[in-house]
C-alpha positions in Angstrom: -57.8 52.5 -35.3 -55.0 51.5 -33.3 -55.1 51.0 -29.7 -52.2 53.3 -27.9 -50.7 53.6 -24.5 -48.6 56.8 -24.5 -46.2 58.2 -22.0 -47.0 62.1 -22.4 -45.7 65.2 -20.5 -48.2 67.6 -19.2 -48.3 70.4 -21.6 -47.3 68.6 -24.7 -50.9 68.8 -26.5 -51.8 65.1 -25.6 -55.4 66.2 -24.6 -55.9 67.8 -28.2 -54.5 64.5 -29.7 -57.1 62.4 -28.2 -60.0 64.7 -28.6 -59.1 64.5 -32.0 -59.1 60.8 -32.2 -62.8 61.2 -30.7 -64.0 63.6 -32.7 -63.0 61.7 -35.8 -65.1 58.7 -34.8 -68.2 60.5 -33.8 -71.5 60.5 -36.1 -73.5 63.5 -34.4 -76.7 62.3 -36.0 -76.5 59.3 -33.9 -78.0 60.7 -30.5 -76.3 58.3 -28.4 -72.7 58.1 -26.5 -70.0 57.0 -29.0 -66.7 58.0 -27.2 -66.1 58.0 -23.3 -63.3 59.4 -21.8 -62.2 58.9 -18.2 -60.3 61.8 -15.9 -59.2 60.9 -12.3 -60.7 64.1 -10.9 -63.4 66.5 -11.3 -61.1 69.3 -12.2 -59.5 67.4 -15.0 -63.1 66.5 -16.5 -63.9 69.9 -16.7 -60.4 71.1 -18.1 -60.4 68.1 -20.8 -64.5 69.2 -21.3 -63.1 72.8 -22.2 -60.8 71.4 -24.9 -63.4 69.4 -26.5 -65.8 72.2 -26.4 -63.2 74.4 -28.2 -62.2 72.0 -30.6 -65.9 71.0 -31.5 -67.2 74.7 -31.8 -67.2 74.1 -35.7 -69.6 71.0 -35.3 -72.4 72.7 -33.0 -74.5 69.4 -33.5 -72.0 67.7 -31.6 -72.9 67.3 -28.0 -71.0 66.4 -24.7 -72.0 65.2 -21.0 -70.3 65.4 -18.0 -70.5 62.1 -16.0 -69.8 63.6 -12.6 -71.4 63.1 -9.0 -73.3 66.6 -9.2 -74.8 65.9 -12.4 -77.9 64.1 -11.2 -80.3 62.5 -13.9 -83.6 60.8 -13.7 -83.5 57.2 -13.5 -84.5 55.3 -16.9 -83.1 58.3 -19.0 -80.9 57.7 -21.7 -77.6 59.9 -22.5 -78.3 61.5 -26.1 -74.9 63.2 -26.2 -72.1 61.8 -28.4 -69.2 62.0 -26.0 -69.2 61.5 -22.1 -66.3 62.5 -20.2 -66.3 61.8 -16.3 -64.6 60.2 -13.4 -64.5 56.1 -13.1 -66.9 55.7 -10.6 -70.0 58.0 -12.0 -69.2 56.4 -15.4 -69.3 53.1 -14.2 -72.6 53.7 -12.5 -74.1 55.2 -15.7 -73.1 52.3 -17.7 -74.2 49.5 -15.5 -76.2 50.3 -12.7 -78.2 53.1 -14.0 -77.9 52.0 -17.9 -77.7 55.9 -19.1 -75.2 54.5 -21.3 -75.1 51.4 -23.8 -71.1 50.7 -23.4 -71.6 48.4 -26.6 -72.1 51.3 -28.8 -68.6 53.1 -27.7 -66.1 53.5 -30.3 -63.3 55.3 -28.9 -62.3 54.7 -25.0 -59.8 57.4 -23.5 -58.2 56.8 -20.1 -56.2 60.1 -19.2 -53.7 60.5 -16.4 -53.6 56.7 -15.7 -50.9 57.4 -12.9 -53.0 59.4 -11.1 -56.0 57.3 -11.7 -54.3 54.1 -10.0 -53.2 56.2 -6.9 -56.9 56.6 -6.2 -58.6 54.0 -4.1 -61.0 52.1 -6.3 -60.3 53.7 -9.6 -58.4 51.0 -11.1 -61.1 48.4 -10.5 -63.4 50.6 -11.9 -61.9 51.6 -15.0 -61.1 47.8 -15.8 -64.8 47.2 -15.2 -65.9 49.6 -17.7 -63.2 48.6 -20.4 -64.6 44.9 -20.0 -68.1 46.2 -20.9 -66.9 47.9 -24.2 -66.9 46.4 -27.8 -64.0 44.4 -29.1 -63.3 46.8 -31.7 -63.5 49.8 -29.5 -60.3 52.0 -29.9 -58.4 52.3 -26.7 -56.2 55.1 -25.6 -54.4 55.3 -22.6 -51.9 58.2 -21.4 -49.7 58.6 -18.4 -46.9 60.9 -17.5 -45.1 58.2 -15.6 -45.0 54.4 -16.0 -43.9 52.9 -12.9 -44.6 48.9 -12.9 -47.9 49.2 -11.1 -49.3 51.8 -13.9 -47.7 49.5 -16.5 -49.6 46.6 -15.4 -52.9 48.6 -15.2 -52.4 49.8 -18.7 -51.6 46.4 -20.2 -54.9 45.3 -18.4 -57.1 48.1 -20.0 -55.7 48.3 -23.5 -55.0 45.3 -25.5 -52.7 45.0 -28.4 -51.2 48.5 -27.9 -48.9 50.7 -29.7 -46.7 51.9 -27.1 -44.9 55.5 -26.8 -42.4 55.8 -24.1 -39.9 58.6 -23.1 -36.3 57.8 -22.3 -35.9 58.6 -18.4 -33.7 61.6 -19.1 -36.5 63.3 -21.2 -38.6 63.2 -18.4 -37.5 66.6 -16.9 -38.4 69.0 -19.4 -35.3 71.0 -20.6 -36.8 73.9 -20.3 -37.0 74.3 -16.7 -34.1 75.8 -14.8 -33.8 73.7 -11.4 -32.3 75.1 -8.0 -32.1 74.9 -4.5 -31.7 77.4 -1.6 -30.3 76.3 1.8 -31.8 77.6 4.8 -31.9 76.4 8.5 -35.5 75.9 9.2 -39.2 76.8 8.2 -38.9 80.3 8.9 -35.7 80.9 7.0 -37.4 79.1 4.1 -40.1 81.6 4.4 -37.6 84.7 4.3 -35.9 83.1 1.5 -39.1 82.7 -0.5 -39.9 86.6 0.2 -36.5 87.5 -1.2 -37.2 85.3 -4.1 -40.5 86.8 -4.7 -39.2 90.5 -4.4 -36.5 89.7 -6.9 -38.6 88.2 -9.6 -41.8 90.0 -10.5 -43.1 86.6 -11.1 -45.9 86.4 -13.7 -47.3 83.6 -11.4 -45.8 81.2 -9.0 -47.0 77.7 -7.5 -45.6 76.6 -4.1 -45.9 73.3 -3.0 -46.0 72.2 0.6 -45.9 68.4 2.1 -49.0 69.0 4.5 -52.0 71.0 4.5 -50.7 72.5 7.9 -47.7 74.1 6.4 -49.8 75.0 3.4 -52.2 77.0 5.7 -49.2 78.5 7.7 -47.2 79.6 4.7 -50.6 81.3 2.9 -51.0 83.1 6.2 -47.4 84.4 6.4 -47.6 85.4 2.9 -50.8 87.4 3.2 -49.6 89.2 6.1 -46.7 90.3 4.1 -49.2 91.7 1.7 -48.6 89.2 -1.1 -52.0 88.0 -3.2 -52.0 84.3 -2.2 -54.4 81.8 -3.0 -54.6 78.3 -0.9 -55.8 75.1 -2.4 -56.1 72.3 -0.1 -57.5 68.8 0.2 -60.5 69.4 2.7 -62.0 72.2 0.3 -65.2 70.8 -1.4 -65.1 70.7 -5.1 -66.6 73.8 -5.9 -64.5 75.8 -3.6 -61.3 74.2 -5.3 -62.6 75.2 -8.7 -63.2 78.7 -7.6 -59.7 79.1 -6.2 -58.1 77.6 -9.7 -60.3 80.1 -11.7 -59.1 83.1 -9.6 -55.4 81.7 -10.3 -56.0 81.1 -13.8 -57.3 84.6 -14.5 -54.6 86.2 -12.6 -56.5 87.6 -9.7 -54.0 85.7 -7.3 -50.4 85.6 -8.2 -49.4 82.9 -5.9 -51.1 79.6 -5.3 -50.1 77.6 -2.2 -50.8 73.9 -2.4 -50.4 70.4 -1.4 -49.7 67.5 -3.7 -53.2 66.3 -3.9 -54.7 69.3 -5.8 -51.6 70.0 -8.1 -51.9 67.5 -10.8 -53.5 68.4 -13.9 -53.7 72.3 -13.1 -52.8 73.7 -16.5 -52.0 77.1 -16.2 -50.0 78.6 -18.9 -48.4 81.5 -17.0 -46.8 79.7 -14.1 -43.3 80.5 -14.5 -41.9 79.7 -11.2 -42.7 76.4 -8.9 -41.3 76.5 -5.5 -41.0 73.3 -3.4 -41.3 74.5 0.0 -41.0 71.0 1.1 -39.5 68.4 -1.3 -41.8 65.3 -2.3 -41.4 62.3 -0.1 -43.4 59.4 -0.3 -44.9 57.6 2.8 -41.9 55.8 3.6 -39.7 59.3 3.5 -38.0 58.3 0.2 -38.0 60.8 -2.7 -41.1 60.9 -5.0 -39.5 61.7 -8.3 -43.0 61.2 -10.0 -44.4 63.7 -8.0 -41.3 66.1 -8.4 -41.7 65.7 -12.1 -45.4 66.6 -12.0 -44.9 69.3 -9.8 -42.1 71.4 -11.9 -43.9 70.3 -14.7 -46.4 72.9 -13.8 -43.8 75.3 -15.4 -42.2 75.4 -18.5 -45.2 74.4 -20.3 -45.6 74.4 -24.0 -41.9 75.1 -24.5 -41.7 78.3 -22.4 -39.1 78.6 -19.8 -39.4 77.9 -16.3 -37.7 77.9 -12.9 -38.0 75.4 -10.0 -36.8 76.4 -6.7 -36.2 73.8 -4.0 -36.0 75.1 -0.3 -33.6 72.6 1.6 -33.6 72.7 5.5 -31.8 69.9 6.8 -29.3 67.4 6.0 -32.2 64.7 5.1 -33.7 67.2 2.6 -30.2 67.9 1.0 -29.8 63.9 1.0 -33.3 63.7 -0.9 -32.6 66.3 -3.5 -29.2 64.6 -4.2 -31.3 61.5 -4.9 -33.8 63.4 -7.3 -30.7 65.0 -8.9 -29.3 61.4 -9.6 -32.5 60.1 -10.9 -33.3 62.5 -13.3 -29.5 63.0 -14.2 -30.0 66.6 -14.3 -27.9 69.2 -12.3 -29.8 71.1 -9.6 -28.0 74.7 -9.0 -27.4 76.1 -5.5 -28.8 79.7 -5.5 -27.4 82.1 -2.5 -30.7 83.2 -0.7 -29.4 86.6 -0.1 -28.1 87.4 -3.4 -30.8 89.0 -5.3 -28.7 89.9 -8.4 -28.1 86.5 -8.6 -31.8 85.6 -8.5 -32.6 88.1 -10.9 -30.0 86.5 -13.4 -31.4 83.1 -13.2 -34.8 84.5 -13.9 -34.1 86.3 -17.1 
């Protein structure tokens, strides 16, 4: 089997692709791990696990184990499940310190969301250490939505002699997403514009991104006061709380999810039709964060459906950032009049 480094947009079915690769190599009668999948966060581990469970329901003898912190096993145990999916730190412990897994028996190694992976302290080294324990003929598959130089260097360390599938840059923003912006003078005006937008679109569901936790909790509070069903997802929540919030949003109990970047990646909810950047994404030096912009707006327009991304602009500085994002992706972002509700309805239909 060929090794692969692939750039893949969220919503294009890559999870199904690598799950198939794993399922095709598993021998369920061998009661030890044969496939290993690394994901950067607890939420993504659970999400991919769901896909594996759905896709393997016709082979009931196939078993899956979750290598996550909360899954405490007795020392000296051996994992009997055929597929193990987990976060890098726990998987590394299971392979080396605790010896729950014999890495020499792994046939397929998948590393998902590599760009998120290397943004997390320690994940990069842990992944490389796991990869070094695997047998020579193990099939390695690495996926990433973006390939800035640091991700590319990492990918080449982890995957020897790969086949490479990369997108042209202009293909990165999905064509099904209409992008526009609203000019406002300050935070309060952005809030009013958001309420107008909300009234005009009876949205299936929306995600609203803020740059800081403080703005996110302020905004969630204001929206609730206006009577909207709002959920808040924020970095200081414990994992179980985050999972519960995402689940409520997934089943439609909450129509609007207000969140910061941290939580946004990999939340894969089909009915999100509008993404609002209450604040534009910038990196720590205040430059446009194009990768994050792409990831955020990629929460909508999934699986080829139409989506809308609205950017709230409240200063010359944020307009300048938007212009640079527009140049980077070479896609026009249209101005939307904050008070013109007919216009808003037109754009969403």
